PQR file with spaces between the fields and no chain letter, atoms N, CA, C, O and H, PARSE charges and radii, in Angstrom:
ATOM       1  N    MET     1      21.607   -6.761   41.592 -0.4000 1.5000
ATOM       2  CA   MET     1      21.299   -5.374   41.331 -0.0000 2.0000
ATOM       3  C    MET     1      20.675   -5.242   39.938  0.5500 1.7000
ATOM       4  O    MET     1      21.198   -5.785   38.964 -0.5500 1.4000
ATOM       5  N    ASP     2      19.564   -4.524   39.853 -0.4000 1.5000
ATOM       6  CA   ASP     2      18.905   -4.304   38.579 -0.0000 2.0000
ATOM       7  C    ASP     2      19.664   -3.264   37.768  0.5500 1.7000
ATOM       8  O    ASP     2      19.999   -2.185   38.257 -0.5500 1.4000
ATOM       9  H    ASP     2      19.140   -4.083   40.644  0.4000 1.0000
ATOM      10  N    VAL     3      19.924   -3.619   36.525 -0.4000 1.5000
ATOM      11  CA   VAL     3      20.597   -2.692   35.618 -0.0000 2.0000
ATOM      12  C    VAL     3      19.527   -2.056   34.736  0.5500 1.7000
ATOM      13  O    VAL     3      18.770   -2.765   34.073 -0.5500 1.4000
ATOM      14  H    VAL     3      19.652   -4.496   36.129  0.4000 1.0000
ATOM      15  N    PRO     4      19.457   -0.708   34.724 -0.5600 1.5000
ATOM      16  CA   PRO     4      18.444   -0.063   33.880  0.2800 2.0000
ATOM      17  C    PRO     4      18.694   -0.374   32.412  0.5500 1.7000
ATOM      18  O    PRO     4      19.829   -0.361   31.934 -0.5500 1.4000
ATOM      19  N    ARG     5      17.603   -0.653   31.714 -0.4000 1.5000
ATOM      20  CA   ARG     5      17.704   -0.920   30.281 -0.0000 2.0000
ATOM      21  C    ARG     5      17.564    0.384   29.513  0.5500 1.7000
ATOM      22  O    ARG     5      16.862    1.307   29.926 -0.5500 1.4000
ATOM      23  H    ARG     5      16.682   -0.664   32.103  0.4000 1.0000
ATOM      24  N    ALA     6      18.249    0.427   28.391 -0.4000 1.5000
ATOM      25  CA   ALA     6      18.109    1.600   27.518 -0.0000 2.0000
ATOM      26  C    ALA     6      16.708    1.580   26.931  0.5500 1.7000
ATOM      27  O    ALA     6      16.159    0.517   26.642 -0.5500 1.4000
ATOM      28  H    ALA     6      18.820   -0.323   28.055  0.4000 1.0000
ATOM      29  N    ARG     7      16.141    2.758   26.760 -0.4000 1.5000
ATOM      30  CA   ARG     7      14.807    2.845   26.156 -0.0000 2.0000
ATOM      31  C    ARG     7      14.884    2.400   24.717  0.5500 1.7000
ATOM      32  O    ARG     7      15.858    2.683   24.018 -0.5500 1.4000
ATOM      33  H    ARG     7      16.587    3.621   26.995  0.4000 1.0000
ATOM      34  N    GLN     8      13.861    1.707   24.277 -0.4000 1.5000
ATOM      35  CA   GLN     8      13.818    1.238   22.900 -0.0000 2.0000
ATOM      36  C    GLN     8      13.415    2.375   21.966  0.5500 1.7000
ATOM      37  O    GLN     8      12.570    3.207   22.297 -0.5500 1.4000
ATOM      38  H    GLN     8      13.070    1.478   24.844  0.4000 1.0000
ATOM      39  N    VAL     9      14.029    2.388   20.820 -0.4000 1.5000
ATOM      40  CA   VAL     9      13.649    3.324   19.766 -0.0000 2.0000
ATOM      41  C    VAL     9      12.401    2.752   19.106  0.5500 1.7000
ATOM      42  O    VAL     9      12.339    1.558   18.816 -0.5500 1.4000
ATOM      43  H    VAL     9      14.715    1.712   20.552  0.4000 1.0000
ATOM      44  N    HIS    10      11.404    3.608   18.869 -0.4000 1.5000
ATOM      45  CA   HIS    10      10.158    3.126   18.272 -0.0000 2.0000
ATOM      46  C    HIS    10      10.427    2.402   16.959  0.5500 1.7000
ATOM      47  O    HIS    10      10.004    1.261   16.772 -0.5500 1.4000
ATOM      48  H    HIS    10      11.454    4.578   19.105  0.4000 1.0000
ATOM      49  N    LYS    11      11.115    3.055   16.074 -0.4000 1.5000
ATOM      50  CA   LYS    11      11.490    2.441   14.806 -0.0000 2.0000
ATOM      51  C    LYS    11      12.927    2.820   14.503  0.5500 1.7000
ATOM      52  O    LYS    11      13.402    3.882   14.904 -0.5500 1.4000
ATOM      53  H    LYS    11      11.458    3.982   16.226  0.4000 1.0000
ATOM      54  N    GLU    12      13.598    1.954   13.804 -0.4000 1.5000
ATOM      55  CA   GLU    12      14.985    2.212   13.414 -0.0000 2.0000
ATOM      56  C    GLU    12      15.063    3.531   12.647  0.5500 1.7000
ATOM      57  O    GLU    12      14.284    3.764   11.723 -0.5500 1.4000
ATOM      58  H    GLU    12      13.212    1.091   13.479  0.4000 1.0000
ATOM      59  N    GLY    13      15.998    4.385   13.028 -0.4000 1.5000
ATOM      60  CA   GLY    13      16.196    5.643   12.329 -0.0000 2.0000
ATOM      61  C    GLY    13      15.296    6.778   12.787  0.5500 1.7000
ATOM      62  O    GLY    13      15.370    7.877   12.236 -0.5500 1.4000
ATOM      63  H    GLY    13      16.631    4.196   13.778  0.4000 1.0000
ATOM      64  N    GLU    14      14.443    6.541   13.788 -0.4000 1.5000
ATOM      65  CA   GLU    14      13.561    7.587   14.302 -0.0000 2.0000
ATOM      66  C    GLU    14      14.048    8.064   15.666  0.5500 1.7000
ATOM      67  O    GLU    14      14.692    7.316   16.402 -0.5500 1.4000
ATOM      68  H    GLU    14      14.383    5.649   14.236  0.4000 1.0000
ATOM      69  N    VAL    15      13.735    9.316   15.997 -0.4000 1.5000
ATOM      70  CA   VAL    15      14.069    9.888   17.297 -0.0000 2.0000
ATOM      71  C    VAL    15      12.822   10.500   17.909  0.5500 1.7000
ATOM      72  O    VAL    15      11.865   10.820   17.204 -0.5500 1.4000
ATOM      73  H    VAL    15      13.211    9.923   15.400  0.4000 1.0000
ATOM      74  N    ASN    16      12.839   10.658   19.213 -0.4000 1.5000
ATOM      75  CA   ASN    16      11.728   11.280   19.926 -0.0000 2.0000
ATOM      76  C    ASN    16      11.925   12.792   19.949  0.5500 1.7000
ATOM      77  O    ASN    16      13.009   13.274   20.277 -0.5500 1.4000
ATOM      78  H    ASN    16      13.616   10.397   19.786  0.4000 1.0000
ATOM      79  N    ILE    17      10.889   13.534   19.604 -0.4000 1.5000
ATOM      80  CA   ILE    17      10.878   14.990   19.717 -0.0000 2.0000
ATOM      81  C    ILE    17       9.696   15.308   20.613  0.5500 1.7000
ATOM      82  O    ILE    17       8.560   14.950   20.300 -0.5500 1.4000
ATOM      83  H    ILE    17      10.008   13.142   19.337  0.4000 1.0000
ATOM      84  N    SER    18       9.957   15.979   21.726 -0.4000 1.5000
ATOM      85  CA   SER    18       8.855   16.231   22.654 -0.0000 2.0000
ATOM      86  C    SER    18       8.922   17.633   23.233  0.5500 1.7000
ATOM      87  O    SER    18       9.966   18.286   23.212 -0.5500 1.4000
ATOM      88  H    SER    18      10.879   16.270   21.981  0.4000 1.0000
ATOM      89  N    ALA    19       7.794   18.077   23.746 -0.4000 1.5000
ATOM      90  CA   ALA    19       7.688   19.382   24.387 -0.0000 2.0000
ATOM      91  C    ALA    19       6.484   19.350   25.323  0.5500 1.7000
ATOM      92  O    ALA    19       5.582   18.528   25.159 -0.5500 1.4000
ATOM      93  H    ALA    19       6.946   17.546   23.763  0.4000 1.0000
ATOM      94  N    TYR    20       6.475   20.234   26.285 -0.4000 1.5000
ATOM      95  CA   TYR    20       5.361   20.336   27.219 -0.0000 2.0000
ATOM      96  C    TYR    20       4.480   21.519   26.844  0.5500 1.7000
ATOM      97  O    TYR    20       4.967   22.613   26.558 -0.5500 1.4000
ATOM      98  H    TYR    20       7.207   20.902   26.418  0.4000 1.0000
ATOM      99  N    PHE    21       3.167   21.275   26.851 -0.4000 1.5000
ATOM     100  CA   PHE    21       2.172   22.293   26.521 -0.0000 2.0000
ATOM     101  C    PHE    21       1.073   22.252   27.564  0.5500 1.7000
ATOM     102  O    PHE    21       0.960   21.270   28.297 -0.5500 1.4000
ATOM     103  H    PHE    21       2.772   20.386   27.083  0.4000 1.0000
ATOM     104  N    PRO    22       0.253   23.305   27.650 -0.5600 1.5000
ATOM     105  CA   PRO    22      -0.898   23.270   28.555  0.2800 2.0000
ATOM     106  C    PRO    22      -1.845   22.125   28.163  0.5500 1.7000
ATOM     107  O    PRO    22      -1.889   21.711   27.004 -0.5500 1.4000
ATOM     108  N    ALA    23      -2.587   21.631   29.131 -0.4000 1.5000
ATOM     109  CA   ALA    23      -3.478   20.487   28.924 -0.0000 2.0000
ATOM     110  C    ALA    23      -4.497   20.726   27.815  0.5500 1.7000
ATOM     111  O    ALA    23      -4.872   19.787   27.113 -0.5500 1.4000
ATOM     112  H    ALA    23      -2.552   21.967   30.073  0.4000 1.0000
ATOM     113  N    ASP    24      -4.946   21.957   27.646 -0.4000 1.5000
ATOM     114  CA   ASP    24      -5.958   22.202   26.617 -0.0000 2.0000
ATOM     115  C    ASP    24      -5.409   22.041   25.199  0.5500 1.7000
ATOM     116  O    ASP    24      -6.179   21.849   24.258 -0.5500 1.4000
ATOM     117  H    ASP    24      -4.641   22.721   28.216  0.4000 1.0000
ATOM     118  N    VAL    25      -4.091   22.117   25.040 -0.4000 1.5000
ATOM     119  CA   VAL    25      -3.485   21.872   23.732 -0.0000 2.0000
ATOM     120  C    VAL    25      -3.687   20.398   23.363  0.5500 1.7000
ATOM     121  O    VAL    25      -3.985   20.072   22.214 -0.5500 1.4000
ATOM     122  H    VAL    25      -3.466   22.272   25.805  0.4000 1.0000
ATOM     123  N    LYS    26      -3.522   19.529   24.336 -0.4000 1.5000
ATOM     124  CA   LYS    26      -3.743   18.102   24.088 -0.0000 2.0000
ATOM     125  C    LYS    26      -5.203   17.838   23.730  0.5500 1.7000
ATOM     126  O    LYS    26      -5.490   17.018   22.858 -0.5500 1.4000
ATOM     127  H    LYS    26      -3.280   19.794   25.269  0.4000 1.0000
ATOM     128  N    SER    27      -6.110   18.517   24.390 -0.4000 1.5000
ATOM     129  CA   SER    27      -7.530   18.357   24.079 -0.0000 2.0000
ATOM     130  C    SER    27      -7.823   18.758   22.634  0.5500 1.7000
ATOM     131  O    SER    27      -8.575   18.082   21.932 -0.5500 1.4000
ATOM     132  H    SER    27      -5.876   19.182   25.098  0.4000 1.0000
ATOM     133  N    SER    28      -7.225   19.854   22.204 -0.4000 1.5000
ATOM     134  CA   SER    28      -7.424   20.298   20.817 -0.0000 2.0000
ATOM     135  C    SER    28      -6.828   19.307   19.829  0.5500 1.7000
ATOM     136  O    SER    28      -7.421   19.033   18.786 -0.5500 1.4000
ATOM     137  H    SER    28      -6.614   20.403   22.774  0.4000 1.0000
ATOM     138  N    LEU    29      -5.663   18.774   20.152 -0.4000 1.5000
ATOM     139  CA   LEU    29      -5.037   17.777   19.289 -0.0000 2.0000
ATOM     140  C    LEU    29      -5.912   16.529   19.183  0.5500 1.7000
ATOM     141  O    LEU    29      -6.059   15.964   18.099 -0.5500 1.4000
ATOM     142  H    LEU    29      -5.181   18.997   21.000  0.4000 1.0000
ATOM     143  N    ARG    30      -6.489   16.102   20.293 -0.4000 1.5000
ATOM     144  CA   ARG    30      -7.380   14.933   20.278 -0.0000 2.0000
ATOM     145  C    ARG    30      -8.629   15.206   19.427  0.5500 1.7000
ATOM     146  O    ARG    30      -9.142   14.299   18.770 -0.5500 1.4000
ATOM     147  H    ARG    30      -6.370   16.561   21.173  0.4000 1.0000
ATOM     148  N    LEU    31      -9.110   16.432   19.438 -0.4000 1.5000
ATOM     149  CA   LEU    31     -10.259   16.788   18.613 -0.0000 2.0000
ATOM     150  C    LEU    31      -9.905   16.710   17.130  0.5500 1.7000
ATOM     151  O    LEU    31     -10.690   16.211   16.325 -0.5500 1.4000
ATOM     152  H    LEU    31      -8.694   17.169   19.972  0.4000 1.0000
ATOM     153  N    VAL    32      -8.722   17.202   16.775 -0.4000 1.5000
ATOM     154  CA   VAL    32      -8.261   17.098   15.389 -0.0000 2.0000
ATOM     155  C    VAL    32      -8.179   15.625   14.993  0.5500 1.7000
ATOM     156  O    VAL    32      -8.612   15.246   13.905 -0.5500 1.4000
ATOM     157  H    VAL    32      -8.084   17.608   17.429  0.4000 1.0000
ATOM     158  N    GLN    33      -7.630   14.806   15.867 -0.4000 1.5000
ATOM     159  CA   GLN    33      -7.537   13.366   15.596 -0.0000 2.0000
ATOM     160  C    GLN    33      -8.903   12.753   15.330  0.5500 1.7000
ATOM     161  O    GLN    33      -9.076   11.980   14.388 -0.5500 1.4000
ATOM     162  H    GLN    33      -7.278   15.113   16.751  0.4000 1.0000
ATOM     163  N    SER    34      -9.857   13.099   16.158 -0.4000 1.5000
ATOM     164  CA   SER    34     -11.186   12.499   16.009 -0.0000 2.0000
ATOM     165  C    SER    34     -11.854   12.933   14.709  0.5500 1.7000
ATOM     166  O    SER    34     -12.671   12.201   14.150 -0.5500 1.4000
ATOM     167  H    SER    34      -9.717   13.727   16.924  0.4000 1.0000
ATOM     168  N    ARG    35     -11.508   14.109   14.237 -0.4000 1.5000
ATOM     169  CA   ARG    35     -12.113   14.609   13.000 -0.0000 2.0000
ATOM     170  C    ARG    35     -11.469   14.043   11.745  0.5500 1.7000
ATOM     171  O    ARG    35     -12.136   13.892   10.721 -0.5500 1.4000
ATOM     172  H    ARG    35     -10.844   14.704   14.691  0.4000 1.0000
ATOM     173  N    ASN    36     -10.173   13.727   11.812 -0.4000 1.5000
ATOM     174  CA   ASN    36      -9.510   13.258   10.589 -0.0000 2.0000
ATOM     175  C    ASN    36      -9.077   11.797   10.636  0.5500 1.7000
ATOM     176  O    ASN    36      -8.620   11.259    9.628 -0.5500 1.4000
ATOM     177  H    ASN    36      -9.632   13.849   12.644  0.4000 1.0000
ATOM     178  N    GLY    37      -9.211   11.153   11.781 -0.4000 1.5000
ATOM     179  CA   GLY    37      -8.884    9.736   11.890 -0.0000 2.0000
ATOM     180  C    GLY    37      -7.401    9.414   11.907  0.5500 1.7000
ATOM     181  O    GLY    37      -7.025    8.245   11.820 -0.5500 1.4000
ATOM     182  H    GLY    37      -9.582   11.590   12.600  0.4000 1.0000
ATOM     183  N    LYS    38      -6.552   10.427   12.016 -0.4000 1.5000
ATOM     184  CA   LYS    38      -5.108   10.196   12.056 -0.0000 2.0000
ATOM     185  C    LYS    38      -4.649   10.015   13.493  0.5500 1.7000
ATOM     186  O    LYS    38      -5.342   10.421   14.426 -0.5500 1.4000
ATOM     187  H    LYS    38      -6.857   11.376   12.086  0.4000 1.0000
ATOM     188  N    ASN    39      -3.481    9.406   13.673 -0.4000 1.5000
ATOM     189  CA   ASN    39      -2.922    9.282   15.013 -0.0000 2.0000
ATOM     190  C    ASN    39      -2.113   10.543   15.362  0.5500 1.7000
ATOM     191  O    ASN    39      -1.916   11.417   14.517 -0.5500 1.4000
ATOM     192  H    ASN    39      -2.918    9.076   12.914  0.4000 1.0000
ATOM     193  N    VAL    40      -1.656   10.620   16.596 -0.4000 1.5000
ATOM     194  CA   VAL    40      -0.921   11.807   17.064 -0.0000 2.0000
ATOM     195  C    VAL    40       0.315   12.054   16.209  0.5500 1.7000
ATOM     196  O    VAL    40       0.593   13.189   15.822 -0.5500 1.4000
ATOM     197  H    VAL    40      -1.816    9.910   17.282  0.4000 1.0000
ATOM     198  N    LYS    41       1.046   11.004   15.921 -0.4000 1.5000
ATOM     199  CA   LYS    41       2.277   11.151   15.141 -0.0000 2.0000
ATOM     200  C    LYS    41       1.981   11.756   13.771  0.5500 1.7000
ATOM     201  O    LYS    41       2.696   12.653   13.324 -0.5500 1.4000
ATOM     202  H    LYS    41       0.821   10.082   16.236  0.4000 1.0000
ATOM     203  N    ASP    42       0.948   11.280   13.110 -0.4000 1.5000
ATOM     204  CA   ASP    42       0.602   11.812   11.786 -0.0000 2.0000
ATOM     205  C    ASP    42       0.146   13.266   11.858  0.5500 1.7000
ATOM     206  O    ASP    42       0.479   14.067   10.984 -0.5500 1.4000
ATOM     207  H    ASP    42       0.367   10.551   13.472  0.4000 1.0000
ATOM     208  N    CYS    43      -0.612   13.607   12.894 -0.4000 1.5000
ATOM     209  CA   CYS    43      -1.059   14.999   13.062 -0.0000 2.0000
ATOM     210  C    CYS    43       0.124   15.925   13.303  0.5500 1.7000
ATOM     211  O    CYS    43       0.190   17.011   12.728 -0.5500 1.4000
ATOM     212  H    CYS    43      -0.882   12.957   13.604  0.4000 1.0000
ATOM     213  N    LEU    44       1.050   15.505   14.141 -0.4000 1.5000
ATOM     214  CA   LEU    44       2.223   16.334   14.426 -0.0000 2.0000
ATOM     215  C    LEU    44       3.146   16.418   13.216  0.5500 1.7000
ATOM     216  O    LEU    44       3.751   17.462   12.974 -0.5500 1.4000
ATOM     217  H    LEU    44       0.997   14.622   14.607  0.4000 1.0000
ATOM     218  N    ALA    45       3.262   15.333   12.452 -0.4000 1.5000
ATOM     219  CA   ALA    45       4.071   15.366   11.229 -0.0000 2.0000
ATOM     220  C    ALA    45       3.493   16.364   10.231  0.5500 1.7000
ATOM     221  O    ALA    45       4.233   17.092    9.570 -0.5500 1.4000
ATOM     222  H    ALA    45       2.770   14.485   12.649  0.4000 1.0000
ATOM     223  N    GLU    46       2.169   16.391   10.127 -0.4000 1.5000
ATOM     224  CA   GLU    46       1.511   17.347    9.234 -0.0000 2.0000
ATOM     225  C    GLU    46       1.809   18.779    9.675  0.5500 1.7000
ATOM     226  O    GLU    46       2.086   19.643    8.843 -0.5500 1.4000
ATOM     227  H    GLU    46       1.568   15.800   10.664  0.4000 1.0000
ATOM     228  N    ALA    47       1.751   19.027   10.974 -0.4000 1.5000
ATOM     229  CA   ALA    47       2.023   20.367   11.494 -0.0000 2.0000
ATOM     230  C    ALA    47       3.483   20.759   11.257  0.5500 1.7000
ATOM     231  O    ALA    47       3.765   21.903   10.900 -0.5500 1.4000
ATOM     232  H    ALA    47       1.526   18.325   11.650  0.4000 1.0000
ATOM     233  N    LEU    48       4.405   19.826   11.450 -0.4000 1.5000
ATOM     234  CA   LEU    48       5.817   20.119   11.216 -0.0000 2.0000
ATOM     235  C    LEU    48       6.081   20.374    9.735  0.5500 1.7000
ATOM     236  O    LEU    48       6.858   21.262    9.384 -0.5500 1.4000
ATOM     237  H    LEU    48       4.177   18.897   11.740  0.4000 1.0000
ATOM     238  N    LEU    49       5.446   19.610    8.882 -0.4000 1.5000
ATOM     239  CA   LEU    49       5.595   19.824    7.439 -0.0000 2.0000
ATOM     240  C    LEU    49       5.128   21.231    7.062  0.5500 1.7000
ATOM     241  O    LEU    49       5.805   21.925    6.304 -0.5500 1.4000
ATOM     242  H    LEU    49       4.815   18.889    9.167  0.4000 1.0000
ATOM     243  N    ASP    50       3.982   21.651    7.583 -0.4000 1.5000
ATOM     244  CA   ASP    50       3.488   23.013    7.339 -0.0000 2.0000
ATOM     245  C    ASP    50       4.492   24.052    7.844  0.5500 1.7000
ATOM     246  O    ASP    50       4.729   25.061    7.179 -0.5500 1.4000
ATOM     247  H    ASP    50       3.432   21.087    8.198  0.4000 1.0000
ATOM     248  N    LEU    51       5.076   23.809    9.009 -0.4000 1.5000
ATOM     249  CA   LEU    51       6.056   24.734    9.591 -0.0000 2.0000
ATOM     250  C    LEU    51       7.298   24.841    8.714  0.5500 1.7000
ATOM     251  O    LEU    51       7.795   25.939    8.464 -0.5500 1.4000
ATOM     252  H    LEU    51       4.884   22.990    9.549  0.4000 1.0000
ATOM     253  N    PHE    52       7.798   23.700    8.249 -0.4000 1.5000
ATOM     254  CA   PHE    52       8.995   23.708    7.400 -0.0000 2.0000
ATOM     255  C    PHE    52       8.736   24.459    6.101  0.5500 1.7000
ATOM     256  O    PHE    52       9.575   25.240    5.652 -0.5500 1.4000
ATOM     257  H    PHE    52       7.395   22.808    8.452  0.4000 1.0000
ATOM     258  N    ILE    53       7.588   24.225    5.507 -0.4000 1.5000
ATOM     259  CA   ILE    53       7.236   24.907    4.259 -0.0000 2.0000
ATOM     260  C    ILE    53       7.092   26.407    4.505  0.5500 1.7000
ATOM     261  O    ILE    53       7.600   27.213    3.726 -0.5500 1.4000
ATOM     262  H    ILE    53       6.907   23.590    5.871  0.4000 1.0000
ATOM     263  N    LYS    54       6.410   26.782    5.574 -0.4000 1.5000
ATOM     264  CA   LYS    54       6.198   28.196    5.907 -0.0000 2.0000
ATOM     265  C    LYS    54       7.515   28.934    6.054  0.5500 1.7000
ATOM     266  O    LYS    54       7.634   30.084    5.632 -0.5500 1.4000
ATOM     267  H    LYS    54       5.997   26.126    6.207  0.4000 1.0000
ATOM     268  N    HIS    55       8.511   28.277    6.654 -0.4000 1.5000
ATOM     269  CA   HIS    55       9.794   28.932    6.915 -0.0000 2.0000
ATOM     270  C    HIS    55      10.843   28.621    5.855  0.5500 1.7000
ATOM     271  O    HIS    55      12.025   28.921    6.023 -0.5500 1.4000
ATOM     272  H    HIS    55       8.414   27.343    6.997  0.4000 1.0000
ATOM     273  N    ASP    56      10.389   28.014    4.764 -0.4000 1.5000
ATOM     274  CA   ASP    56      11.255   27.742    3.614 -0.0000 2.0000
ATOM     275  C    ASP    56      12.539   27.028    4.028  0.5500 1.7000
ATOM     276  O    ASP    56      13.643   27.444    3.677 -0.5500 1.4000
ATOM     277  H    ASP    56       9.429   27.770    4.628  0.4000 1.0000
ATOM     278  N    VAL    57      12.369   25.949    4.778 -0.4000 1.5000
ATOM     279  CA   VAL    57      13.514   25.113    5.138 -0.0000 2.0000
ATOM     280  C    VAL    57      13.330   23.754    4.468  0.5500 1.7000
ATOM     281  O    VAL    57      12.210   23.371    4.128 -0.5500 1.4000
ATOM     282  H    VAL    57      11.472   25.610    5.064  0.4000 1.0000
ATOM     283  N    PRO    58      14.420   23.036    4.282 -0.5600 1.5000
ATOM     284  CA   PRO    58      14.302   21.745    3.593  0.2800 2.0000
ATOM     285  C    PRO    58      13.340   20.805    4.317  0.5500 1.7000
ATOM     286  O    PRO    58      13.371   20.671    5.540 -0.5500 1.4000
ATOM     287  N    VAL    59      12.495   20.167    3.532 -0.4000 1.5000
ATOM     288  CA   VAL    59      11.583   19.161    4.060 -0.0000 2.0000
ATOM     289  C    VAL    59      12.280   17.816    3.897  0.5500 1.7000
ATOM     290  O    VAL    59      12.646   17.441    2.783 -0.5500 1.4000
ATOM     291  H    VAL    59      12.470   20.276    2.538  0.4000 1.0000
ATOM     292  N    PRO    60      12.468   17.088    4.991 -0.5600 1.5000
ATOM     293  CA   PRO    60      13.130   15.786    4.879  0.2800 2.0000
ATOM     294  C    PRO    60      12.405   14.880    3.881  0.5500 1.7000
ATOM     295  O    PRO    60      11.175   14.819    3.857 -0.5500 1.4000
ATOM     296  N    LEU    61      13.175   14.189    3.072 -0.4000 1.5000
ATOM     297  CA   LEU    61      12.619   13.305    2.059 -0.0000 2.0000
ATOM     298  C    LEU    61      11.656   12.299    2.674  0.5500 1.7000
ATOM     299  O    LEU    61      10.642   11.959    2.064 -0.5500 1.4000
ATOM     300  H    LEU    61      14.174   14.238    3.092  0.4000 1.0000
ATOM     301  N    SER    62      11.963   11.820    3.876 -0.4000 1.5000
ATOM     302  CA   SER    62      11.093   10.843    4.537 -0.0000 2.0000
ATOM     303  C    SER    62       9.694   11.421    4.787  0.5500 1.7000
ATOM     304  O    SER    62       8.713   10.677    4.759 -0.5500 1.4000
ATOM     305  H    SER    62      12.786   12.097    4.371  0.4000 1.0000
ATOM     306  N    MET    63       9.587   12.726    5.030 -0.4000 1.5000
ATOM     307  CA   MET    63       8.290   13.345    5.244 -0.0000 2.0000
ATOM     308  C    MET    63       7.557   13.517    3.921  0.5500 1.7000
ATOM     309  O    MET    63       6.332   13.406    3.873 -0.5500 1.4000
ATOM     310  H    MET    63      10.384   13.330    5.053  0.4000 1.0000
ATOM     311  N    LYS    64       8.285   13.782    2.862 -0.4000 1.5000
ATOM     312  CA   LYS    64       7.665   13.938    1.546 -0.0000 2.0000
ATOM     313  C    LYS    64       7.084   12.615    1.086  0.5500 1.7000
ATOM     314  O    LYS    64       6.015   12.581    0.476 -0.5500 1.4000
ATOM     315  H    LYS    64       9.280   13.872    2.902  0.4000 1.0000
ATOM     316  N    MET    65       7.777   11.532    1.372 -0.4000 1.5000
ATOM     317  CA   MET    65       7.360   10.220    0.906 -0.0000 2.0000
ATOM     318  C    MET    65       6.198    9.656    1.726  0.5500 1.7000
ATOM     319  O    MET    65       5.341    8.953    1.190 -0.5500 1.4000
ATOM     320  H    MET    65       8.645   11.560    1.867  0.4000 1.0000
ATOM     321  N    SER    66       6.169    9.962    3.014 -0.4000 1.5000
ATOM     322  CA   SER    66       5.142    9.369    3.873 -0.0000 2.0000
ATOM     323  C    SER    66       3.902   10.237    3.995  0.5500 1.7000
ATOM     324  O    SER    66       2.853    9.754    4.421 -0.5500 1.4000
ATOM     325  H    SER    66       6.865   10.533    3.450  0.4000 1.0000
ATOM     326  N    GLY    67       4.003   11.502    3.631 -0.4000 1.5000
ATOM     327  CA   GLY    67       2.863   12.404    3.762 -0.0000 2.0000
ATOM     328  C    GLY    67       1.832   12.187    2.690  0.5500 1.7000
ATOM     329  O    GLY    67       2.083   11.531    1.678 -0.5500 1.4000
ATOM     330  H    GLY    67       4.855   11.894    3.286  0.4000 1.0000
ATOM     331  N    ASP    68       0.645   12.759    2.932 -0.4000 1.5000
ATOM     332  CA   ASP    68      -0.410   12.609    1.935 -0.0000 2.0000
ATOM     333  C    ASP    68      -0.618   13.904    1.169  0.5500 1.7000
ATOM     334  O    ASP    68      -1.711   14.174    0.671 -0.5500 1.4000
ATOM     335  H    ASP    68       0.441   13.291    3.754  0.4000 1.0000
ATOM     336  N    ARG    69       0.424   14.692    1.080 -0.4000 1.5000
ATOM     337  CA   ARG    69       0.366   15.954    0.350 -0.0000 2.0000
ATOM     338  C    ARG    69       0.926   15.801   -1.016  0.5500 1.7000
ATOM     339  O    ARG    69       0.961   16.765   -1.780 -0.5500 1.4000
ATOM     340  H    ARG    69       1.312   14.473    1.485  0.4000 1.0000
C-alpha cells in the first residue's frame, strides 16, 4: 500500500499562503513580472509589504532584510 508523503516545505521556516483569483489577475501579475524581472514570490512579497505598511502593522524582520526597499 502506498503511503502518502507529506508535502515538502519550500524552505525551512517558510509557509505557503495562497488564494484563488480570477484568471485575469494572474495575467496582470505575469505582466508585472515581465516588466520588472522579479519572480512571483518577490512580486507578492512586495505587495504584502505595501499592505502591511498601509495598515500600519508590524513588518516581519525577514521582509525588511530581503526586500529592496
